[in-house]
N, C-alpha and C positions, 0 to 999 in steps of 0.2 A: 504494500500500500504506500502511495506517495504521501509524504507528510506535507502539510500546508506550507511550511517555510520554503519548500522547493518551488512553489508556484508564485508567479508574479502576475498581478492584475494586468490583463492584456492591453489596457489603454496606456500603460506606462512604458511598455516595451519599445514601441516604435520611437517614442520621444527620447528614450534612453539611448537607442541606437543612433539617432540623429546627433545627440549631444556627444556621444562617444566618438562618432566619425569626425566631427569638427575638432574635437580635442586632439585626436590622433594626428590630424593634419597640422595643427598648431605645434605639436611635439616634433613632427618631422621637420617643420620649418625651423624650429628652435635648435634642432640637432644638426643643422647645416645642410639638410637636403634642399636643393634649390627648387622650390616650388614657385614658379612665376604665375602670371595671369592664367595661362592654359591649365596648369596643374590645379590651382585653386578653383577655377571654374568647373573643371571636370569633377573634382572631389566634392564640391558643394552641390552640384546638380545631382550627382549620384546619391548623396546623403538625403536630399530632399525627396527624390523620386522613391528611394527605398522606404523612407518614412511613410509616404503617401500610399504606396502599393501595399506595404505590410499592414498598415492600419486598416485599409479597405478589406484586405484578405481576412484579417482577424474578425472584423465585423461580420463578414459574410459567413464565416465558419461558425459563428455564434459561440465561440469558446470564451470562457470566463477567466482563463489563466494561460500564461505563456508557456510555462514548463521549463525545466532545466536544459533539456536537449535543444529546444529552440533558442535558449540563451546562448548555448555554445555556437549554434549556427549564426546567430546575430553577431557574435564576436568575430566569427570568420568573415561575415559580410562586411564588417568595418575594415578588416584587413584588405579585402578585395577593393574597397573604396580607396585605400591608400595606394594599392597597385594601379588603380585607374588613374589617380592623380599623377603618379610618377610617370606612367606611360604617356599620358597626354603631354607632360612637360618634355619628355625625351624626344617626342615627335617634333617639337619646336626647336630644341637645341640639344646638342649631345651632352649627356650627363653620365656620371658613374651609375652603373646598374646594380651595384652590390646591395644597396638597400632594397631595391626591387626584388632581387632574387631571394633575399632573406625573408621578406614579408610574404612573397608568393609561396615559398616553401612552407612557411608556418601555416598559411591558409590551407594548403594541401594536406599537411599533417593533421590539422584539426578535423578534416573531413571524416576521418575514421573515429573521431571522438563522439560526435553528436549522436550517431546511430547507437553506439555502445551505451551512452547515457540514457537514451530513450528506452532501450531494452531493460537496462538495470532499474530504472525508475518507473517503468511501465507507463510512459507518457508518449509512446509512439502515436502518431496521428497522420491522416492524409495531408493536413496543412503543413506539418513538420517535414514530411517527405517532399512535398512540393517546394517548400522554402529551401531545403537543402539542395534540391536539384537546380533551382534557379540560380542560387549562389555559385554552384559549380559551373553552370553553363556560362554565366557572365565572366567568371574568372578565366575560363578557357578562351572566350571571345577576346578579352583584353590582352591576354598573353599572345594570342595569335596575331593581333594587330602589331604588337611590339616585334615579334619574330619576323613577320612579313616585311617589316621595314628593312631587314637585312637579307632575307632569304627569297623574297618575291611575293607577289600578291596571291599566289596559289595557296599559301599557308592560311589565308583568311577563310578558306573552305572549312578548316577544322572548327573555327569558332562560329561560323555562320550556318553550319549544317543543321544544328538542332533548331535554330530559329526558322530556317527554311522549311523544316519538317512541320513545325507548328503552324506556319503560315499556310502550308499546303492543306492542313486539316480544315481550314476555313472553307476551302473550295471542294474538298473531297471528304465527305462526312465519315467514311469508314476508317480514315486515318486517325480519327479522334478516339477510337475505342481504346480501352485499357490494355496495356501490354503486360505479359507475365515477366516478372523480374528474373533475370538469369545471371549466373556467376560470370559468364563470358561477357555479357553486356556491361556489367559493372566494372569488370577488369579493363575492358577497352576504354570505357569512359574515364577511369582513373588514370590510365596510361597517357591520355592526351595532355593533362596538366603537367605530369612528370616530364614528359618528353619536351614540352614547350619550355619549361623552366631550364632543362638541360641545354636546350639550344640557345636560350637567352643568356645563360651564364657564359657561353663562349669558352668552355673549358676543354673542348675536344676539337680536333681538326675539322675544318668546314665540311669536307666530304662525309665524314662520319655523322655530323649533325644533320646534314641533308638527308642521308639515308634513314636516320632515326625519325625525323619529322615526316618524311614520305611514307615510311612504314606505318607510323601512327595514323596518318590520313587514310591509308589503304585499309587498315583494320576498322577505322571508323566507318568508311563506306560500306564495308562488309557487314558491320553491325546494323547500320541503318537499313541496308538492303534486306537483311534477314528479317528485321522488324516489319518492313513494308510487305514482304511476302507473307508473313504470318497474319498481318492485318487483312490482306487481300483474301486469304483463305478463310478467314473468319469474319468477312465483311457483313454478313447478315446478322451478326450479333448486335445487341443494343449499343449505341454510341452515345457519348455525352454531348451536350450542346457546346458550341464554341464559347470560350472564355476570353 
């Protein structure tokens, strides 16, 4: 049984996330990370949008508490906001990527924590799973933007594929059906962030990094292709309305 002290009133969580995001941006600036106009704008817009979307999702879910697992995901989301700000700044002027790599790696490491916390505290929920997935997807998108700046626009396919799949669901109803979770799918998804951080760190010869990123993209195409085939074969099942 989950004790009451592990639960946070849902109305406070988005505001806490907004405040934490702006605080982290200030700490990065104070620590010497060069956040110019582009970085501050990207980080602030991300924080406000996250606050608005999370607040709306919590209201629609009719939950009365946020839960510890969602708290871990929210902390990871604020790290993703820092990555977003740094990437936006590096696109404008060349900066050291050490801080970017460290924060992105921390966000990836926390990805294994929120699910464990949800199971241990029995607070797993569809909202938490969706929140976790959206944070993962956006982190991969931002990292693909950074890596594409050096490797080529084709890397953007990694970050854009999930959003293209969602967009296709608006036009093709059977693509909106629920998919069964598989270990292979989760492994491929987790691999994308790891490979992109590896490529961004520039610690390996460029050909090796190219092969790693291209292999990750190939596996992602296979994973999405397999999902599409499964959805096609089960297209007569009930589908959810577009969100």
